[in-house]
LOVO-216111 format. One record per atom (N, C-alpha, C, CB): residue in three letters; x, y, z. Coordinates in steps of 0.2 Angstrom, whole numbers, padded with zeros to 4 digits, always signed. Glycine has a CB too. Example, Ala and Ser with C-alpha at 12.3 -4.5 7.8 and 13.67 -1.06 7.14 Angstrom:
<nodes>
ALA+0066-0028+0039ALA+0062-0022+0039ALA+0066-0016+0039ALA+0057-0022+0045SER+0064-0011+0035SER+0068-0005+0036SER+0064+0000+0039SER+0070-0003+0029
</nodes>
This chain:
<nodes>
MET-0031+0101-0162MET-0038+0103-0160MET-0038+0103-0152MET-0043+0097-0162PRO-0042+0107-0150PRO-0043+0107-0142PRO-0047+0101-0140PRO-0047+0114-0140ASN-0045+0099-0134ASN-0049+0094-0131ASN-0053+0096-0126ASN-0044+0088-0128PHE-0060+0095-0127PHE-0065+0098-0122PHE-0068+0092-0117PHE-0071+0102-0126LYS-0067+0095-0111LYS-0069+0090-0106LYS-0076+0092-0104LYS-0063+0089-0100PHE-0081+0087-0104PHE-0088+0090-0101PHE-0090+0085-0095PHE-0093+0089-0108ILE-0094+0089-0091ILE-0097+0085-0085ILE-0105+0085-0087ILE-0096+0088-0078LEU-0108+0080-0087LEU-0116+0079-0089LEU-0119+0077-0083LEU-0117+0073-0094THR-0125+0079-0082THR-0131+0077-0078THR-0136+0074-0082THR-0134+0083-0075TYR-0138+0069-0083TYR-0144+0066-0087TYR-0148+0061-0083TYR-0141+0063-0092ASP-0154+0061-0085ASP-0160+0056-0084ASP-0159+0051-0088ASP-0166+0059-0084GLY-0157+0045-0086GLY-0156+0040-0091GLY-0161+0036-0091GLY-0151+0036-0089THR-0167+0037-0088THR-0172+0032-0087THR-0175+0030-0094THR-0178+0034-0082LYS-0175+0035-0099LYS-0178+0034-0106LYS-0172+0032-0111LYS-0182+0040-0108TYR-0166+0030-0109TYR-0161+0030-0113TYR-0158+0022-0113TYR-0156+0035-0112TYR-0154+0020-0118TYR-0151+0014-0117TYR-0145+0014-0116TYR-0153+0011-0122GLY-0143+0018-0111GLY-0136+0018-0108GLY-0132+0023-0112GLY-0134+0012-0109TRP-0126+0024-0110TRP-0122+0029-0113TRP-0119+0027-0121TRP-0117+0031-0108GLU-0117+0021-0122GLU-0114+0019-0128GLU-0118+0018-0133GLU-0110+0012-0127HIS-0115+0019-0140HIS-0119+0017-0146HIS-0121+0011-0146HIS-0116+0019-0151GLN-0127+0009-0149GLN-0129+0002-0150GLN-0132+0002-0157GLN-0134+0000-0143PRO-0132-0003-0160PRO-0134-0005-0167PRO-0142-0003-0167PRO-0132-0012-0170LYS-0144+0001-0172LYS-0151+0002-0173LYS-0155+0006-0168LYS-0153-0004-0175VAL-0150+0009-0162VAL-0153+0012-0157VAL-0152+0020-0157VAL-0152+0007-0151GLU-0156+0024-0157GLU-0154+0031-0157GLU-0154+0034-0150GLU-0159+0035-0160GLU-0158+0031-0146GLU-0158+0034-0139GLU-0153+0033-0134GLU-0165+0033-0136THR-0147+0035-0136THR-0141+0034-0131THR-0138+0041-0129THR-0135+0030-0135ILE-0135+0042-0124ILE-0133+0049-0122ILE-0127+0050-0126ILE-0131+0050-0113GLN-0122+0045-0128GLN-0117+0047-0133GLN-0119+0049-0139GLN-0112+0042-0133GLY-0125+0046-0142GLY-0127+0048-0148GLY-0131+0054-0149GLY-0131+0043-0150LYS-0133+0056-0143LYS-0136+0063-0144LYS-0131+0068-0143LYS-0142+0064-0138MET-0126+0067-0139MET-0120+0072-0138MET-0116+0073-0145MET-0114+0070-0131GLU-0115+0067-0149GLU-0112+0067-0155GLU-0116+0070-0160GLU-0110+0060-0157SER-0122+0069-0159SER-0127+0072-0165SER-0127+0080-0165SER-0135+0069-0164VAL-0126+0082-0159VAL-0127+0090-0158VAL-0120+0092-0160VAL-0129+0092-0150LEU-0115+0090-0157LEU-0108+0092-0160LEU-0107+0091-0167LEU-0103+0089-0157SER-0110+0086-0169SER-0108+0086-0177SER-0112+0091-0181SER-0110+0079-0180ARG-0118+0092-0179ARG-0122+0098-0182ARG-0118+0104-0181ARG-0129+0098-0179MET-0116+0105-0175MET-0112+0112-0173MET-0107+0113-0178MET-0110+0112-0167LEU-0103+0107-0179LEU-0096+0108-0183LEU-0097+0106-0190LEU-0091+0103-0180ASN-0103+0104-0192ASN-0104+0101-0199ASN-0098+0096-0201ASN-0104+0108-0204GLU-0097+0091-0196GLU-0093+0085-0198GLU-0094+0080-0192GLU-0085+0087-0199ASP-0092+0075-0193ASP-0093+0069-0188ASP-0088+0070-0182ASP-0092+0062-0191VAL-0091+0070-0176VAL-0088+0071-0170VAL-0088+0064-0166VAL-0091+0076-0166GLU-0082+0062-0162GLU-0083+0056-0158GLU-0082+0059-0151GLU-0077+0050-0160VAL-0086+0058-0147VAL-0086+0059-0140VAL-0084+0053-0136VAL-0094+0061-0137ILE-0079+0053-0132ILE-0076+0047-0127ILE-0079+0049-0120ILE-0068+0048-0127GLY-0082+0043-0118GLY-0086+0043-0111GLY-0081+0040-0106GLY-0093+0040-0112CYS-0083+0040-0100CYS-0079+0038-0094CYS-0081+0031-0094CYS-0080+0043-0087GLY-0085+0028-0096GLY-0086+0021-0097GLY-0094+0020-0098GLY-0084+0017-0089ARG-0097+0014-0099ARG-0103+0012-0100ARG-0108+0013-0094ARG-0103+0007-0102THR-0114+0016-0095THR-0119+0016-0090THR-0124+0012-0093THR-0121+0023-0088ASP-0128+0007-0089ASP-0133+0003-0092ASP-0139+0007-0095ASP-0135-0002-0086ALA-0144+0004-0098ALA-0149+0006-0100ALA-0154+0008-0093ALA-0153+0001-0105GLY-0156+0014-0093GLY-0160+0016-0087GLY-0157+0019-0082GLY-0163+0010-0085VAL-0150+0020-0081VAL-0146+0022-0077VAL-0144+0029-0078VAL-0141+0017-0077SER-0145+0033-0072SER-0144+0041-0073SER-0137+0043-0071SER-0150+0045-0069ALA-0135+0049-0071ALA-0129+0052-0069ALA-0130+0060-0067ALA-0123+0050-0075ARG-0126+0061-0062ARG-0125+0068-0060ARG-0118+0070-0061ARG-0127+0070-0053GLY-0114+0066-0063GLY-0107+0069-0064GLY-0103+0064-0069GLY-0103+0068-0056TYR-0107+0063-0075TYR-0104+0059-0080TYR-0098+0063-0084TYR-0109+0055-0085VAL-0092+0060-0085VAL-0088+0065-0089VAL-0086+0061-0095VAL-0080+0067-0084CYS-0085+0065-0101CYS-0084+0064-0106CYS-0079+0069-0111CYS-0089+0062-0109ASN-0076+0068-0116ASN-0072+0072-0119ASN-0072+0072-0127ASN-0065+0071-0116ALA-0070+0077-0130ALA-0070+0076-0137ALA-0066+0082-0140ALA-0076+0077-0140HIS-0061+0080-0145HIS-0058+0085-0149HIS-0062+0089-0155HIS-0052+0081-0151LEU-0061+0095-0154LEU-0067+0098-0158LEU-0062+0103-0163LEU-0073+0103-0153LYS-0064+0104-0169LYS-0061+0109-0173LYS-0065+0116-0172LYS-0061+0108-0181THR-0064+0120-0167THR-0067+0125-0166THR-0063+0130-0162THR-0073+0124-0162ASN-0064+0137-0163ASN-0062+0142-0160ASN-0067+0145-0154ASN-0060+0147-0165ASP-0072+0142-0154ASP-0077+0143-0149ASP-0075+0142-0143ASP-0083+0140-0150THR-0077+0147-0137THR-0075+0146-0130THR-0078+0140-0127THR-0077+0152-0127PRO-0076+0138-0122PRO-0079+0131-0119PRO-0086+0134-0116PRO-0074+0129-0112GLU-0088+0140-0115GLU-0094+0142-0112GLU-0098+0142-0118GLU-0094+0149-0109ALA-0096+0144-0124ALA-0100+0145-0130ALA-0102+0137-0132ALA-0097+0148-0136VAL-0097+0133-0132VAL-0099+0125-0133VAL-0105+0123-0129VAL-0092+0121-0132ARG-0103+0124-0122ARG-0109+0122-0117ARG-0116+0124-0119ARG-0107+0124-0110ASP-0116+0132-0120ASP-0122+0134-0121ASP-0126+0131-0128ASP-0121+0141-0121TYR-0121+0130-0133TYR-0125+0127-0139TYR-0127+0120-0137TYR-0121+0127-0145LEU-0123+0116-0134LEU-0125+0109-0132LEU-0132+0109-0128LEU-0119+0104-0128ASN-0132+0114-0124ASN-0138+0114-0119ASN-0144+0117-0122ASN-0137+0119-0112ARG-0143+0121-0128ARG-0148+0124-0131ARG-0152+0118-0136ARG-0146+0131-0136TYR-0148+0113-0138TYR-0150+0107-0143TYR-0151+0101-0140TYR-0146+0106-0150LEU-0148+0099-0135LEU-0149+0092-0132LEU-0156+0093-0129LEU-0142+0091-0126PRO-0158+0086-0128PRO-0165+0086-0125PRO-0165+0088-0118PRO-0168+0078-0124ASP-0170+0089-0115ASP-0171+0093-0108ASP-0169+0088-0103ASP-0178+0096-0107ASN-0169+0082-0104ASN-0166+0076-0100ASN-0158+0075-0100ASN-0169+0069-0102ILE-0154+0079-0103ILE-0147+0079-0103ILE-0144+0087-0103ILE-0145+0076-0110CYS-0140+0088-0098CYS-0137+0094-0096CYS-0130+0094-0096CYS-0141+0096-0090VAL-0127+0099-0100VAL-0120+0099-0099VAL-0118+0105-0093VAL-0116+0101-0106ASP-0116+0102-0088ASP-0114+0107-0082ASP-0108+0110-0082ASP-0114+0103-0075SER-0103+0107-0085SER-0097+0110-0086SER-0094+0108-0093SER-0092+0108-0079CYS-0090+0113-0096CYS-0086+0112-0102CYS-0079+0116-0101CYS-0090+0114-0108VAL-0074+0113-0101VAL-0067+0116-0101VAL-0062+0113-0106VAL-0064+0116-0094ILE-0057+0117-0107ILE-0052+0113-0111ILE-0047+0109-0107ILE-0048+0119-0115ALA-0047+0103-0108ALA-0042+0099-0105ALA-0035+0097-0108ALA-0045+0093-0102SER-0031+0095-0106SER-0024+0093-0109SER-0026+0089-0116SER-0020+0089-0104ASP-0022+0089-0120ASP-0022+0086-0126ASP-0023+0078-0125ASP-0015+0087-0130ARG-0019+0075-0120ARG-0019+0069-0119ARG-0024+0066-0114ARG-0012+0068-0118PHE-0028+0070-0112PHE-0034+0068-0107PHE-0039+0064-0110PHE-0038+0076-0104HIS-0040+0058-0107HIS-0045+0053-0110HIS-0050+0051-0104HIS-0040+0047-0113ALA-0057+0052-0105ALA-0062+0052-0100ALA-0062+0045-0098ALA-0068+0053-0103ARG-0060+0040-0101ARG-0060+0033-0099ARG-0054+0031-0096ARG-0061+0029-0105TYR-0049+0031-0100TYR-0042+0029-0097TYR-0039+0031-0091TYR-0038+0029-0102ASN-0041+0038-0091ASN-0037+0042-0085ASN-0041+0042-0079ASN-0036+0049-0086ALA-0047+0039-0079ALA-0051+0039-0073ALA-0049+0034-0068ALA-0058+0038-0075VAL-0049+0036-0062VAL-0046+0032-0056VAL-0050+0030-0051VAL-0041+0036-0052GLY-0056+0033-0051GLY-0062+0031-0046GLY-0068+0033-0049GLY-0061+0034-0038LYS-0073+0030-0046LYS-0081+0031-0048LYS-0085+0030-0041LYS-0085+0026-0054THR-0090+0034-0040THR-0094+0034-0035THR-0101+0033-0038THR-0094+0042-0030TYR-0105+0028-0036TYR-0112+0027-0038TYR-0116+0026-0032TYR-0113+0020-0043ARG-0122+0029-0033ARG-0127+0028-0027ARG-0134+0025-0030ARG-0129+0036-0024TYR-0136+0020-0026TYR-0142+0016-0027TYR-0147+0018-0022TYR-0141+0008-0028THR-0153+0020-0024THR-0159+0022-0020THR-0165+0017-0020THR-0161+0030-0022CYS-0166+0016-0014CYS-0173+0011-0012CYS-0177+0016-0008CYS-0171+0004-0008TYR-0183+0014-0009TYR-0189+0017-0005TYR-0192+0012-0001TYR-0195+0020-0011ILE-0193+0013+0005ILE-0195+0009+0010ILE-0201+0011+0015ILE-0189+0008+0014GLY-0204+0016+0012GLY-0210+0019+0014GLY-0216+0015+0014GLY-0212+0026+0010ASP-0222+0017+0017ASP-0228+0013+0018ASP-0233+0015+0012ASP-0231+0014+0024THR-0232+0020+0009THR-0236+0023+0003THR-0231+0023-0003THR-0237+0031+0005LYS-0234+0027-0009LYS-0231+0026-0014LYS-0227+0033-0015LYS-0235+0025-0020PRO-0220+0032-0018PRO-0216+0038-0020PRO-0218+0041-0026PRO-0208+0037-0021VAL-0224+0044-0027VAL-0226+0046-0033VAL-0222+0051-0038VAL-0232+0050-0033PHE-0218+0055-0034PHE-0214+0059-0039PHE-0207+0057-0039PHE-0213+0067-0038ASP-0205+0051-0035ASP-0199+0049-0036ASP-0198+0042-0039ASP-0195+0049-0030ARG-0205+0039-0041ARG-0205+0032-0043ARG-0201+0030-0049ARG-0212+0031-0044LYS-0199+0035-0053LYS-0194+0033-0058LYS-0187+0032-0057LYS-0195+0039-0062TYR-0185+0034-0050TYR-0179+0035-0048TYR-0177+0031-0042TYR-0177+0041-0048VAL-0182+0026-0040VAL-0180+0023-0033VAL-0183+0015-0035VAL-0184+0028-0026TYR-0180+0011-0031TYR-0183+0004-0030TYR-0187+0003-0025TYR-0177+0000-0030SER-0193+0003-0026SER-0198+0002-0020SER-0198-0005-0017SER-0204+0004-0023LEU-0197-0006-0011LEU-0197-0012-0007LEU-0203-0014-0003LEU-0191-0013-0003ASP-0204-0020-0004ASP-0210-0022+0000ASP-0209-0025+0007ASP-0214-0027-0004PHE-0203-0025+0009PHE-0200-0027+0016PHE-0195-0021+0019PHE-0196-0034+0015LYS-0195-0022+0025LYS-0190-0018+0028LYS-0184-0021+0031LYS-0194-0015+0034PRO-0179-0019+0026PRO-0172-0023+0028PRO-0168-0021+0033PRO-0168-0022+0023ASP-0165-0026+0035ASP-0161-0026+0042ASP-0154-0022+0040ASP-0158-0034+0045ILE-0154-0015+0042ILE-0148-0011+0038ILE-0141-0013+0042ILE-0150-0003+0039GLU-0142-0015+0049GLU-0135-0017+0052GLU-0133-0023+0049GLU-0137-0019+0060GLU-0137-0028+0048GLU-0135-0034+0044GLU-0132-0033+0037GLU-0140-0039+0043MET-0135-0029+0033MET-0132-0027+0026MET-0125-0023+0027MET-0138-0022+0022ARG-0125-0019+0033ARG-0119-0015+0034ARG-0113-0020+0036ARG-0120-0009+0040LYS-0115-0026+0039LYS-0110-0031+0041LYS-0107-0034+0035LYS-0113-0036+0047ALA-0112-0036+0030ALA-0111-0039+0023ALA-0107-0035+0019ALA-0118-0041+0019ALA-0108-0028+0019ALA-0105-0024+0015ALA-0097-0024+0017ALA-0108-0017+0016LYS-0096-0024+0022LYS-0089-0024+0025LYS-0084-0030+0022LYS-0088-0025+0034TYR-0088-0035+0020TYR-0085-0040+0017TYR-0083-0039+0009TYR-0089-0046+0017LEU-0087-0035+0007LEU-0087-0033+0000LEU-0082-0027-0002LEU-0095-0031-0003MET-0079-0025+0004MET-0074-0019+0002MET-0067-0022+0002MET-0075-0013+0008GLY-0063-0019-0001GLY-0057-0020-0002GLY-0054-0023-0009GLY-0055-0025+0002GLU-0049-0026-0010GLU-0048-0028-0017GLU-0049-0035-0018GLU-0041-0027-0019HIS-0054-0037-0022HIS-0055-0043-0023HIS-0057-0045-0031HIS-0061-0044-0019ASP-0057-0052-0032ASP-0060-0054-0039ASP-0068-0054-0039ASP-0057-0061-0041TYR-0071-0049-0042TYR-0078-0049-0041TYR-0082-0053-0047TYR-0080-0042-0041ALA-0079-0059-0049ALA-0082-0061-0054ALA-0089-0064-0053ALA-0078-0066-0057SER-0091-0065-0047SER-0097-0067-0044SER-0103-0062-0046SER-0097-0069-0036PHE-0100-0056-0046PHE-0104-0049-0047PHE-0104-0047-0054PHE-0103-0044-0043CYS-0102-0050-0058CYS-0101-0048-0066CYS-0107-0052-0070CYS-0094-0050-0070SER-0110-0049-0073SER-0115-0052-0078SER-0113-0053-0084SER-0121-0049-0078ASN-0107-0052-0086ASN-0104-0054-0092ASN-0099-0061-0092ASN-0100-0049-0095PRO-0103-0066-0094PRO-0099-0073-0093PRO-0093-0074-0098PRO-0103-0078-0095LYS-0093-0068-0103LYS-0087-0070-0107LYS-0082-0064-0107LYS-0090-0070-0115MET-0081-0061-0100MET-0077-0056-0099MET-0070-0059-0099MET-0079-0052-0092LYS-0066-0056-0103LYS-0059-0058-0105LYS-0054-0054-0100LYS-0057-0056-0113LYS-0055-0048-0099LYS-0051-0044-0095LYS-0051-0046-0088LYS-0052-0038-0096SER-0047-0043-0084SER-0047-0045-0076SER-0053-0043-0073SER-0042-0042-0072THR-0056-0047-0068THR-0062-0045-0064THR-0061-0043-0058THR-0067-0050-0065VAL-0054-0041-0056VAL-0052-0039-0049VAL-0053-0031-0050VAL-0043-0041-0048ARG-0057-0029-0044ARG-0057-0022-0043ARG-0056-0020-0035ARG-0064-0019-0046LYS-0056-0014-0034LYS-0055-0011-0027LYS-0061-0007-0026LYS-0048-0008-0027VAL-0065-0009-0020VAL-0070-0005-0017VAL-0068-0002-0011VAL-0077-0009-0017TYR-0068+0004-0011TYR-0065+0008-0006TYR-0070+0009+0000TYR-0063+0015-0009SER-0076+0009-0002SER-0082+0011+0003SER-0088+0009+0000SER-0082+0018+0006ILE-0093+0007+0006ILE-0099+0005+0004ILE-0103+0008+0011ILE-0101-0003+0003VAL-0107+0013+0008VAL-0111+0017+0014VAL-0117+0016+0013VAL-0110+0025+0013ILE-0121+0013+0018ILE-0128+0013+0019ILE-0131+0017+0024ILE-0130+0006+0020GLU-0136+0021+0021GLU-0139+0026+0025GLU-0147+0026+0024GLU-0136+0033+0023LYS-0150+0027+0030LYS-0157+0028+0030LYS-0159+0035+0031LYS-0161+0024+0035ASN-0163+0039+0027ASN-0165+0046+0028ASN-0172+0045+0027ASN-0161+0051+0023GLY-0177+0046+0032GLY-0183+0045+0032GLY-0186+0038+0028GLY-0186+0051+0029ASP-0190+0039+0023ASP-0192+0033+0018ASP-0186+0031+0014ASP-0198+0035+0014TYR-0181+0033+0013TYR-0177+0032+0008TYR-0170+0029+0011TYR-0176+0038+0005LEU-0168+0023+0007LEU-0162+0019+0009LEU-0157+0020+0004LEU-0164+0011+0010THR-0151+0022+0005THR-0146+0023-0001THR-0140+0018+0001THR-0144+0030-0001PHE-0137+0016-0005PHE-0131+0013-0005PHE-0126+0017-0009PHE-0131+0005-0007THR-0121+0018-0007THR-0116+0023-0010THR-0110+0019-0010THR-0116+0030-0005TYR-0107+0018-0017TYR-0102+0014-0017TYR-0096+0017-0021TYR-0103+0008-0020HIS-0090+0017-0018HIS-0084+0021-0020HIS-0079+0016-0023HIS-0081+0026-0014GLY-0077+0016-0028GLY-0072+0011-0031GLY-0068+0013-0037GLY-0075+0005-0033SER-0063+0009-0038SER-0058+0010-0043SER-0062+0010-0050SER-0051+0004-0043GLY-0066+0006-0050GLY-0071+0005-0057GLY-0075-0001-0055GLY-0066+0004-0064PHE-0080-0002-0059PHE-0085-0008-0058PHE-0087-0012-0064PHE-0091-0006-0055LEU-0088-0018-0064LEU-0089-0022-0068LEU-0096-0021-0071LEU-0087-0028-0066GLN-0098-0024-0076GLN-0105-0024-0079GLN-0110-0026-0074GLN-0105-0029-0086HIS-0115-0022-0073HIS-0120-0024-0068HIS-0117-0025-0060HIS-0123-0030-0071MET-0111-0024-0059MET-0108-0025-0053MET-0111-0022-0047MET-0100-0023-0053VAL-0113-0015-0048VAL-0116-0012-0042VAL-0123-0014-0041VAL-0116-0004-0043ARG-0127-0016-0046ARG-0133-0018-0045ARG-0134-0025-0043ARG-0137-0017-0051ILE-0128-0029-0044ILE-0129-0036-0041ILE-0127-0036-0034ILE-0125-0040-0044MET-0122-0031-0032MET-0120-0030-0026MET-0126-0028-0021MET-0115-0026-0025THR-0130-0023-0024THR-0136-0021-0021THR-0141-0026-0019THR-0138-0015-0025GLY-0142-0030-0025GLY-0146-0036-0024GLY-0145-0041-0019GLY-0146-0038-0031THR-0138-0042-0019THR-0135-0047-0014THR-0137-0044-0006THR-0126-0048-0015LEU-0135-0038-0006LEU-0135-0034+0001LEU-0143-0034+0003LEU-0132-0027+0001LEU-0147-0033-0002LEU-0155-0033+0000LEU-0157-0040+0003LEU-0159-0032-0006GLU-0154-0046-0001GLU-0156-0053+0002GLU-0153-0053+0009GLU-0153-0059-0003VAL-0147-0050+0011VAL-0145-0051+0017VAL-0151-0047+0022VAL-0137-0049+0018GLY-0153-0040+0020GLY-0157-0037+0024GLY-0163-0040+0024GLY-0158-0031+0022GLU-0166-0045+0019GLU-0172-0047+0020GLU-0172-0054+0024GLU-0176-0048+0012GLY-0166-0057+0026GLY-0165-0063+0030GLY-0163-0069+0025GLY-0171-0065+0034LYS-0163-0068+0019LYS-0163-0074+0013LYS-0155-0076+0014LYS-0165-0071+0005ARG-0151-0072+0017ARG-0144-0075+0015ARG-0140-0071+0021ARG-0141-0073+0007GLU-0135-0075+0024GLU-0132-0073+0030GLU-0126-0068+0028GLU-0129-0079+0035ALA-0124-0062+0032ALA-0119-0058+0030ALA-0113-0062+0030ALA-0118-0052+0034SER-0111-0066+0035SER-0105-0070+0035SER-0104-0075+0029SER-0106-0074+0042SER-0109-0076+0024SER-0108-0079+0018SER-0105-0075+0013SER-0115-0082+0015ILE-0104-0070+0013ILE-0101-0066+0008ILE-0094-0067+0006ILE-0102-0060+0010PRO-0089-0069+0010PRO-0083-0071+0008PRO-0083-0077+0004PRO-0079-0072+0013ALA-0087-0082+0006ALA-0087-0088+0001ALA-0090-0086-0006ALA-0091-0095+0004LEU-0094-0082-0006LEU-0098-0079-0012LEU-0093-0077-0016LEU-0104-0073-0010ILE-0088-0072-0014ILE-0083-0068-0018ILE-0078-0074-0020ILE-0079-0063-0013GLU-0077-0079-0016GLU-0072-0084-0018GLU-0074-0088-0023GLU-0069-0089-0012ALA-0082-0090-0023ALA-0084-0095-0028ALA-0083-0092-0035ALA-0091-0096-0027LYS-0083-0085-0037LYS-0082-0083-0043LYS-0087-0085-0048LYS-0076-0084-0045GLU-0094-0086-0045GLU-0099-0088-0050GLU-0105-0083-0049GLU-0100-0095-0048ARG-0107-0080-0055ARG-0112-0076-0055ARG-0119-0079-0051ARG-0113-0074-0062ALA-0121-0085-0053ALA-0127-0089-0050ALA-0127-0089-0043ALA-0127-0095-0053LYS-0121-0088-0039LYS-0121-0088-0032LYS-0123-0082-0029LYS-0114-0090-0031ALA-0123-0076-0033ALA-0125-0069-0030ALA-0132-0068-0031ALA-0121-0064-0034GLY-0134-0062-0028GLY-0141-0061-0027GLY-0144-0058-0035GLY-0141-0056-0021ALA-0150-0056-0035ALA-0153-0053-0041ALA-0149-0047-0043ALA-0160-0052-0041CYS-0150-0045-0049CYS-0148-0038-0051CYS-0153-0033-0050CYS-0147-0038-0058ALA-0152-0029-0046ALA-0157-0024-0044ALA-0159-0020-0050ALA-0155-0018-0037PRO-0164-0017-0050PRO-0167-0013-0057PRO-0162-0008-0058PRO-0175-0010-0055ALA-0162-0005-0064ALA-0156+0000-0066ALA-0159+0007-0064ALA-0154+0000-0075ASN-0166+0008-0065ASN-0168+0014-0064ASN-0167+0019-0058ASN-0175+0014-0064ALA-0164+0015-0052ALA-0163+0018-0046ALA-0156+0018-0045ALA-0166+0014-0040LEU-0151+0018-0050LEU-0144+0019-0049LEU-0142+0025-0053LEU-0141+0012-0052CYS-0138+0028-0050CYS-0135+0035-0052CYS-0127+0036-0051CYS-0139+0041-0049LEU-0124+0038-0056LEU-0117+0039-0057LEU-0116+0046-0053LEU-0114+0039-0065ILE-0113+0047-0048ILE-0113+0052-0043ILE-0105+0056-0046ILE-0113+0050-0034ARG-0100+0053-0047ARG-0094+0057-0048ARG-0089+0052-0051ARG-0091+0060-0040VAL-0084+0055-0055VAL-0078+0052-0058VAL-0072+0055-0056VAL-0078+0051-0065GLU-0067+0052-0053GLU-0061+0054-0051GLU-0055+0053-0056GLU-0060+0052-0044TYR-0051+0058-0057TYR-0045+0058-0061TYR-0038+0060-0057TYR-0047+0064-0067
</nodes>
């Protein structure tokens, strides 16, 4: 069976994340599998590049599926876009190597978190930003972000206390930029733990608000205790930008 590789854009604010959940229909994986199963008249498994939390969106989510079809990738893409909800789009569909696995072959991911720091309301963007009621110190946050980069044990930034696998990850870069009334945090790393990007953002915002010193970050990493880190920033302002292979 040919192995189809898909790149998706989706508005995740009304979904419970990528992965199937018991008694929950509104997941991205569930929608993809439902349409493909209808197309082929048999059950189809779609493999995702990883979990995204409930409420998180994506501009470059990668998944794959082995399909019993002679249809062209363009025909499969068009069928999916015809029957998927309007808040999910298949941007790309190609035939990958038979051994391609969207999750296991991924070597890097980029996420972007967007905050709004304006004096009025972001009416049209309100679903996709975290509106702050303070003006964060960007330079202090950049100082703190430097400590978070590199290869570390990020247990302090993982919300899963029963994590059995290694919590060591590599964060290649954290770029904090202000563009008008918007403040973005762009994270590029080998991979991220559950809620890791959101907890890192919450911690950096505490630095920006003056509640935490930038110089305290190394001790926080060393502590390996979730309770030591900042709050988990809201999911709706997070977007998966790109997956690397």
